[in-house]
Structures are given as C-alpha cells and as structure tokens.
N, C-alpha and C positions, 0 to 999 in steps of 0.2 A: 482197801479204797481205790477206785479206778476213775475219779472225778477228771474229766478232761478240760483243757482250755480252749480258747477260740480257734486254735490252730487245727484241731482235730474234729471228726463227726462222731457224735456219741451215738450208741444205739438206744439210749433211754433219756428222755428230758423230765425233769421233775418240776412242775410249774407250781408256784405258791402266791397266791394273792395275799396281800398284806395292808392291814390298816390299825395303826395305834398298837404296835406289836413290840414295843421296846421291852416289856416286862417278860416275855417268853419266847421271843424269837431265837435267843441263843440256844434253848433247849431243841428245838427243831432243826436248826442248821448243824448243831453238833452230833445230833443223831444221823443226820444225812451225810456228814463227813466221814462217820464212823462205820459206814455200811460194809458188810462182809460180802463181796460179790465179785464174780469174774466179768461182770458187764461194765462196758464204758458209759458213764452217764454225766450228765450236766445239771445244774440247779438254776433255775430261772425265778427270781422274785420279783414280783411286780408291786411296788410300794406306793402308798398314796398317804402315809402318815405324816403327823405334824409333831411327833413326840420323839424324835431323834433316831427313829428305827434305821433310817438310811445311814446314818453315821456309824452305828453299831455294826452293821453289815459290812460297810465300806472298810472299817478299821480291823474288824476281827475275822471276817470271812472274805477275803479278797477274791476267793475263787468262785463266789457266787456271781452269776450274771445278773444284774439288777437295774431295773428300770424304775425311776423315782418320779412320781407326778405330784404337784403342788396341791391339785383339788382331789377329793375323795373319789375313789372308784369303787363301785359295787363289786361283789364277789365275782358275779358273772363278768362284769368288764374287765376285772383283773385275770380271770382265767383266760379269756379271749385275747388279751394283750399278749399273756405269757405264750399262748399257742403260736402267736405271729413270730414270736422270738425264739421258739423251740426248733431244735434241729434233729431231734431223735426219731427213729422209726415209731417208738411207743411213747406216748406223752402221759406221764403220771401226774396226779394232782393231790396235794395234802394242804394243810393250812398251818399258819404260824402258832397255833395252839395246840398243834399235834406232835407228837413224838414218835416216829417210826421205829419198829423193832430193828434189830441189825441186820436182818435178812430181808428186809421188806422189798429193796429193788429187786434181789435175786428172785424173791418167791413171785412177783409180779411178773417179772420178765419171763420166767419159766412156764408161768400159766399161758401166757400169750404163745409161747413157742410150742408147748405141748398140746394145747386144746384148739388153738386156731380161733380163739374167741376175738370178737371185735372189742370188747371191753371187759375188764377185770376189776375186782375190787377186794377189800379185805375186812376184817372185824375192826371194831372199836372197843377199846377197854378203858375203864373208868379211871382217869387221873387225879381224881380227889375222893378217894374212897372215905376219908375222915371227915368230910363236909357233908351234912344232911341235904342242904339246899343244892349243892354241886353234883351229888350223887343222885338226888331225885331228877333234877333236870337232865343229866345224862341219860338215865333209864327211859325218861319220857321222849327224848329226841332220838336215841340211838338203839332202841331195843331190837329193831329189825336186824341190826348189824353187829350183834354180840357173837363171840367166838363159839363155835360149835364143831366137833368134828375134826378131821385131819384133811380129808380129800375135798379138793374143789368140786362145786355143784353149781347148776344153772339158776340164775335169779333174773328178775326183771327190774331191779332197781339197784343202783350204787350210790353210796354216800359220797358227797364231794370231797371231803377230806381225806379219803382213802379209796381212790379210783384210778383208772388209766384207760386209754383208748388207743387204737391204731391211728397213726396220723391221718389216713385217708377218710376216716369218719368225719373229720372236720371240713371237708370239702363241700359236705352237704348240709351242715349246719353247725351253729354255734350255740353257747350258753345265752339264756336271757339275761337282759340287764337288771337283775336282782341280787339281793343278797341273802335271800331265804327261798327254799324250793327250787331254784335254778338247777340243782344237781338232780333231784327226783324228775323233774320234767324232761332234762336232757337225756338221762339213762333211760326213761321210760319210752322216748321216742326212738332212741338208738337200739332199744331191744327188739324192734320190728325189723330191724335190717341185719341181724345176726345175733349169736349166743353172747351172752354176759356170764361171766364165772365168778362166784364168790370163792375166795382164796383164804381159807382159815389161817394159815401161817403167816399171812401179810398182816400181822397186828399192828395197829397204831393205837397209842395212849393218848387220850384226850384231855387236856387240862381245862377242866370246865370252871366258868366263872361261879363265884361263891357270893353268898349273901342274899338275904330275903328280898332287898329291893331289887336286885338284878333278876332274881328267879321268877317273881310276879309280872315283871315287866316284859321279860323275854318269853314266858309262856303266852301271854296275850298277843305278842308280836307273832309267835309261831302260828298261833291260831288264826290270826288274820291272813298270813300267807298261805296258809293251808287250802284256802278257798281257791286260790289262783291254780295251784297244780292240781288239786282234786277235780277242778272243772274239766281238766284235760284228762285225767287218769280215770276217774269214775264220775262221768257226767250225769249218769242216772241217779246216783244218790244225791248229788248236789241239787238237782232238779226237785227232788222230794223235799229236801230241807229250805228250798228256795221259797216254796209255799208257805212255810210256817217256820223262820229262822229261829224262834224261841225254842222250838223242839231240839235244837242242837245242844241244848244246855242238858239234855239226857244222856248225851253220847258218853260222857266220862264214866257212867255207870255200866257201859259195855265195854269200853276201851280198858279200864284198868284190870277187870278180870281177864280180859283177852291178853294184855301184856304179861300177866301173872303166868297163865297158861303157856304162852309163847316161851317165856323165859325157862319154865320147868321142862319143857320137852326140847327145846333146841339151844339152849345155853347152858353154861357151868351151873351147877347146883349152887355154888356161892353167891352167883348173880341172882337166882331165884330166892334165896334166903334174904339177900340184902334187899331186893325190891320188896319182899314181904314185910320187913321191918319199916320200911320207908313208904309203904302204900298209903296210910293216911296223908302224908305230905304230897305224895303223888296224885292222889285224888284231888286235893286241894287245888294244886297246880293245874291239873287237867281241867277243872271247873273254870280256872282263869282261861286256859287255852279255848275251852268252848265259848267263852264270853267273846273272846276276840273273833272266833269263827262265826258266832252269831252276828257281831257288829258289821264283818265284812260282808256277810250275806243280805243284810238289811240295807247296807249301802248300795250294793248291787242291784237289789230290787227298786230302791228308790231312783237310781239313775234310769232304770227302764222305763219307769213311770213319768220322767221328766221329759 
C-alpha cells in the first residue's frame, strides 16, 4: 500500500462519486486500502449522501480525501468535482458499489506507461452470482466489459466504474451532468483523440442491487438513458427508430442472442452458461429496457412537434 497524504504528490488519483453508499462503501475503500502496488496513489471520494456515508468514511478511512455535499450530485457531477480535487498524472474512476482487485491500481498504471494510451479500463465481475435479478441486471448492463484474455487490447468504450484517463484529457472536456450513460459518451468522445485500452487483469467486482422491484425499475431507467448516448454514438440507428418508436420493442429479440454470442466468444465460459440459464429473465428485463427506450424516443418526437 502506497497511499499518500496531502503533503506528497501522487502518480495516480482514484476518484469515487458517492450517493447513499453506507451499505457498501466499506468494501470499496477496504479494497483500495489493500492494493498491491509500487505506485503512489490517493483516493478522492465525492459524497452527496444523507445516510451517514460521510461519517463512516471520516471515522474508518481518514486517509481518504472526502468532499461532502448536502444536495445530491449526479454521477457525472461527482466525477467532475473529483477531477478538480485530484492531483495525480493519471485519474482512475470507480464507484462505491465496486470492489477493485488487489492489483487494480498497478495494472491500470502499467497500461498507461506501457501503451501510451490516453484512457484505460478493465472488466467487471458479477458480485452477486447467487441472485437471479442481480445477475441478470449485471449481464444486461456490463456484458461488453466481461473479462477475456490476458493481454490489453484497444476499445472504443470504457465503463465508468472501471476506467481512467490521463489528466490532460480533462482540459478539453468533462462528464455530462447525468447518472447514466455519461461514461459511454465521455469515453466515445475521448477515443477520437487517442487510444483506449482494455486491461483484462484490472478487474473490479460489481455489487449489483438485487430484488425484482429494483430490476424492472432500473432496466426502464437504463432504456430511457440509452437514447441520449446512442443519439451521439449511433445517430443513424436512432433516426430509424425515431420514425417508429414502437419498433424498438423488437430490439430485445436481437440483443439477447447478440449478448449470448458475445459472452460465448469473448468472455469466460461460466459467464456464457450463467447468461443462458438467466436468458428468460434477461429477455423480460430487456423488454422493459426497450419500453423505456421507446418512451424516451416518443417524448423526443413530441418535443420536436411542439
């Protein structure tokens, strides 16, 4: 462990946006405290919780640089505020419901140094394999970011909870003021300025929310948010569905087989088998996602008519 105090300049800063994190912030910070690395790093937590998260951090993790705000900050706002407080050459991002592996900081730093990338990221692992709703939600949200292979390779997207960028990247842009999709938009825009590398060894375990109520609600929310970043990333496809939003309800019948093929070819075989077992629930969840997607498209179409 090489966590630095305020008197020293770190090579790496880890920025964590936090909202209502009392139930899992300990897991995240404990994992960061136990990193096996030669790299000097600091941890910056931007908290806007009302559940006592700030008290837990202050009492149990005094080495964390914390900024607490009384009003809720979106994930994008939290990342941007953390960037302003960070001092490292490389700024890494994770979330309070994430548990980095013991070599996460070391692996991310090494990828920057070895490949000269402007951004690096790693895979997400299922932190609730015993929960059907938690696991189904995990695969629907993170299937692009499952572990595969050993050697880093170039990508166009990085997931917000396991990503990092050179400090100079933020001179030209910041995250949007959103809590969903802001990471996809930022990494997509950044990929036009230099290479992004996916680092399989830099794995983070995601502690998924569980329960049917959360599962259905969150899938609809993701569906609605997808319209925003897809309008930037694939505007042609959005224009097609814009003419007939209801057609987006057919998307799950393409997406679910695509995820199955993706996990078979690019992920661990156990992830493929797990997804197959959960595929009926995943299809149902993706239909709810498509409904949210359709709703957002229709609202956009109505605004243009008004």
